[in-house]
ZAMARGU-4260 file (C-alpha; in steps of 0.2 Angstrom, whole numbers, plus 5000, padded with zeros to 4 digits):
<rodrens>
0) 5328/4236/5420 | 5324/4254/5414 | 5305/4254/5414 | 5293/4264/5426 | 5282/4250/5432
5) 5274/4261/5445 | 5265/4274/5437 | 5254/4264/5423 | 5247/4252/5437 | 5234/4262/5445
10) 5224/4264/5426 | 5227/4244/5421 | 5213/4235/5417 | 5221/4216/5422 | 5232/4211/5434
15) 5250/4215/5428 | 5260/4198/5423 | 5277/4202/5428 | 5293/4192/5430 | 5302/4188/5446
20) 5314/4203/5443 | 5300/4215/5437 | 5290/4212/5454 | 5306/4214/5463 | 5307/4231/5452
25) 5290/4238/5456 | 5290/4235/5473 | 5307/4244/5474 | 5299/4258/5464 | 5282/4259/5477
30) 5293/4258/5492 | 5304/4272/5486 | 5287/4282/5483 | 5281/4278/5498 | 5268/4268/5490
35) 5268/4250/5495 | 5251/4249/5505 | 5244/4261/5491 | 5249/4248/5479 | 5241/4232/5492
40) 5225/4242/5492 | 5224/4243/5474 | 5228/4223/5470 | 5214/4220/5485 | 5200/4231/5479
45) 5203/4224/5459 | 5203/4206/5465 | 5221/4203/5460 | 5230/4197/5475 | 5228/4181/5474
50) 5238/4180/5459 | 5251/4187/5466 | 5266/4176/5469 | 5270/4171/5486 | 5285/4184/5490
55) 5280/4201/5482 | 5262/4197/5490 | 5269/4195/5508 | 5279/4210/5506 | 5261/4220/5501
60) 5253/4211/5516 | 5266/4219/5527 | 5264/4234/5520 | 5246/4235/5523 | 5250/4229/5541
65) 5262/4242/5544 | 5249/4258/5536 | 5236/4251/5548 | 5247/4252/5563 | 5252/4269/5558
70) 5235/4275/5556 | 5230/4270/5575 | 5245/4279/5581 | 5241/4295/5570 | 5223/4294/5580
75) 5230/4293/5594 | 5240/4308/5592 | 5228/4318/5587 | 5217/4317/5602 | 5232/4321/5612
80) 5233/4337/5602 | 5215/4341/5605 | 5217/4339/5625 | 5234/4349/5623 | 5224/4365/5613
85) 5209/4363/5624 | 5211/4381/5631 | 5216/4389/5615 | 5201/4398/5606 | 5205/4391/5586
90) 5198/4379/5576 | 5212/4365/5574 | 5210/4360/5557 | 5219/4343/5552 | 5227/4344/5535
95) 5234/4331/5523 | 5237/4313/5530 | 5230/4317/5545 | 5214/4324/5538 | 5212/4310/5526
100) 5213/4297/5542 | 5202/4306/5554 | 5189/4312/5540 | 5190/4294/5534 | 5193/4301/5515
105) 5199/4288/5501 | 5217/4295/5501 | 5219/4289/5517 | 5219/4268/5514 | 5236/4263/5513
110) 5244/4281/5516 | 5260/4283/5525 | 5267/4299/5531 | 5279/4304/5545 | 5271/4320/5552
115) 5254/4327/5556 | 5250/4344/5550 | 5236/4355/5559 | 5230/4373/5552 | 5226/4385/5566
120) 5222/4405/5567 | 5239/4415/5564 | 5233/4426/5579 | 5235/4412/5591 | 5251/4405/5584
125) 5261/4411/5600 | 5246/4402/5613 | 5245/4386/5602 | 5265/4385/5603 | 5265/4386/5622
130) 5249/4373/5624 | 5260/4361/5615 | 5277/4364/5624 | 5266/4362/5640 | 5262/4347/5633
135) 5280/4339/5627 | 5281/4346/5608 | 5297/4356/5608 | 5305/4364/5591 | 5323/4358/5589
140) 5337/4370/5594 | 5339/4383/5578 | 5349/4397/5574 | 5343/4413/5576 | 5343/4415/5557
145) 5332/4399/5553 | 5322/4404/5567 | 5317/4420/5560 | 5315/4411/5543 | 5300/4400/5549
150) 5292/4416/5559 | 5292/4429/5548 | 5293/4422/5530 | 5286/4403/5532 | 5268/4399/5534
155) 5270/4386/5548 | 5281/4386/5565 | 5298/4378/5566 | 5293/4358/5566 | 5289/4353/5584
160) 5294/4333/5589 | 5286/4327/5606 | 5300/4323/5619 | 5293/4306/5622 | 5282/4299/5608
165) 5296/4307/5594 | 5280/4311/5584 | 5281/4325/5573 | 5269/4339/5571 | 5269/4354/5558
170) 5258/4368/5565 | 5252/4381/5550 | 5244/4397/5551 | 5241/4395/5530 | 5244/4385/5517
175) 5259/4394/5508 | 5272/4407/5513 | 5266/4424/5517 | 5281/4430/5506 | 5276/4418/5490
180) 5270/4424/5474 | 5253/4414/5477 | 5251/4420/5495 | 5237/4414/5503 | 5227/4421/5520
185) 5223/4408/5530 | 5208/4416/5537 | 5195/4413/5522 | 5202/4395/5523 | 5197/4392/5541
190) 5181/4402/5538 | 5175/4389/5527 | 5182/4373/5535 | 5169/4360/5540 | 5168/4353/5558
195) 5170/4333/5557 | 5156/4322/5564 | 5153/4321/5582 | 5169/4333/5585 | 5168/4352/5592
200) 5186/4356/5590 | 5192/4347/5575 | 5189/4353/5557 | 5195/4348/5539 | 5195/4360/5525
205) 5182/4362/5513 | 5184/4350/5498 | 5189/4364/5486 | 5201/4371/5497 | 5208/4354/5504
210) 5211/4349/5483 | 5220/4367/5482 | 5232/4364/5496 | 5236/4346/5490 | 5240/4354/5472
215) 5251/4368/5483 | 5260/4358/5492 | 5265/4346/5476 | 5270/4362/5466 | 5278/4374/5479
220) 5285/4362/5492 | 5300/4357/5481 | 5298/4338/5485 | 5295/4330/5468 | 5302/4313/5471
225) 5286/4311/5481 | 5274/4317/5468 | 5266/4301/5461 | 5259/4300/5480 | 5251/4317/5481
230) 5245/4314/5462 | 5235/4300/5469 | 5230/4310/5485 | 5222/4322/5472 | 5215/4310/5461
235) 5207/4301/5475 | 5197/4318/5482 | 5192/4322/5464 | 5184/4306/5462 | 5176/4307/5479
240) 5171/4325/5480 | 5165/4325/5461 | 5150/4316/5464 | 5142/4331/5471 | 5139/4343/5455
245) 5144/4359/5465 | 5160/4352/5468 | 5169/4357/5450 | 5162/4376/5449 | 5165/4379/5466
250) 5184/4372/5463 | 5186/4384/5450 | 5179/4398/5458 | 5189/4394/5473 | 5206/4393/5464
255) 5202/4411/5457 | 5199/4418/5472 | 5214/4413/5481 | 5225/4417/5467 | 5228/4399/5463
260) 5222/4394/5446 | 5239/4392/5438 | 5244/4380/5450 | 5227/4370/5449 | 5229/4371/5429
265) 5245/4363/5429 | 5240/4350/5442 | 5226/4344/5435 | 5232/4341/5418 | 5245/4330/5425
270) 5229/4320/5436 | 5222/4318/5419 | 5239/4313/5410 | 5241/4297/5423 | 5223/4294/5429
275) 5211/4300/5414 | 5202/4310/5428 | 5194/4326/5420 | 5180/4340/5424 | 5164/4341/5417
280) 5166/4346/5397 | 5155/4360/5400 | 5166/4368/5413 | 5183/4365/5402 | 5184/4383/5395
285) 5184/4390/5412 | 5199/4379/5416 | 5206/4385/5401 | 5206/4403/5408 | 5216/4398/5422
290) 5230/4393/5412 | 5247/4400/5411 | 5256/4407/5396 | 5259/4395/5382 | 5279/4394/5383
295) 5277/4393/5402 | 5264/4381/5401 | 5273/4369/5390 | 5290/4369/5400 | 5280/4364/5416
300) 5269/4351/5407 | 5285/4342/5401 | 5296/4346/5416 | 5282/4339/5428 | 5280/4323/5416
305) 5297/4319/5419 | 5300/4324/5438 | 5285/4315/5445 | 5289/4299/5442 | 5294/4286/5456
310) 5311/4292/5465 | 5320/4275/5458 | 5335/4274/5446 | 5324/4262/5434 | 5312/4278/5432
315) 5324/4290/5428 | 5323/4296/5410 | 5339/4304/5410 | 5330/4322/5411 | 5322/4319/5429
320) 5337/4325/5439 | 5337/4342/5431 | 5319/4342/5429 | 5318/4339/5448 | 5330/4353/5450
325) 5323/4366/5441 | 5307/4363/5447 | 5314/4364/5466 | 5322/4381/5460 | 5306/4388/5454
330) 5297/4382/5470 | 5310/4393/5479 | 5307/4407/5468 | 5289/4405/5471 | 5289/4405/5489
335) 5301/4421/5490 | 5304/4437/5481 | 5324/4437/5473 | 5331/4449/5484 | 5327/4436/5498
340) 5329/4420/5490 | 5347/4423/5483 | 5356/4427/5499 | 5345/4412/5508 | 5350/4399/5496
345) 5370/4407/5497 | 5369/4404/5515 | 5360/4387/5513 | 5375/4382/5502 | 5388/4388/5514
350) 5382/4379/5529 | 5380/4364/5520 | 5399/4365/5512 | 5404/4369/5531 | 5397/4355/5537
355) 5402/4343/5526 | 5420/4350/5530 | 5416/4347/5547 | 5413/4331/5545 | 5429/4328/5535
360) 5438/4334/5547 | 5432/4322/5564 | 5441/4306/5559 | 5458/4314/5556 | 5455/4324/5573
365) 5451/4307/5581 | 5466/4299/5575 | 5478/4316/5580 | 5469/4313/5598 | 5476/4296/5597
</rodrens>
């Protein structure tokens, strides 16, 4: 069945009436989008769970239990991180999912994620990496090129994994690559970060910066198959922080300060399209002043409408794979100037082809050895 059942459900006024096959499709779409637990939360909040057939209800309840267990694990890892970096003079700013869980923000409920992200002062990166290494977090062995790629061109260290617990940690010094067309200095983010209640070391980004980071992550990381989850995060944050009358003007001003006006405009357009969330009417002209050119704005709007669907065959419009590929190429174009990205992509393509060739040779070599 070719139908996106998941995207419209968040604004539905009544519980969906679905056949057995449609339930199977909906749950499969939610699983692909990593939104199973989030979907269960929605049904519980709206009092719809009692009307869900037994088998789908068990699936949703199981997803909620998995998410709750994951959140316990994340809190445990955050405590370990705090202890590991106790002697390093840097703020420890939790990002994305870890921040939502630790700060009790709305996007945390039902959110699944596979790693923990933190932001630290760039001048303390060596000390942070050394302290984490001493606590058991190590990077996988990288080629000299890949190691240089992270350390000189990216906004984070190579991913770290704990040798015992196998947890993954990403250590950022800002939210966009220094080579990006939308490069953001990490220092202003750290200057406005907010300590968590009862904590002397752990912080989260200021509300406007948290929204902008989520927007940047959605449009510049190149992983558009999970875009619906990111849009839900953004919508939750906007509704939560929007209760403060100073939030929206600060968000628009901050986007201008950090050079992220175009990104914010594009993301807010998608949030409004899917969830109907709008900024206050008096501020609409200020948002329109951040808009990209008419042609590029039109193109991005249509690309995003197709790409930000659940990563499931039933949601494929036919244009979806091409839209995601074009946005993936654009995300790399935003990260680096052409004279760096062209050889980088060629090298990646060559290495993938070489690895496929090596894999294809393995069975023949094994047979020859016999």
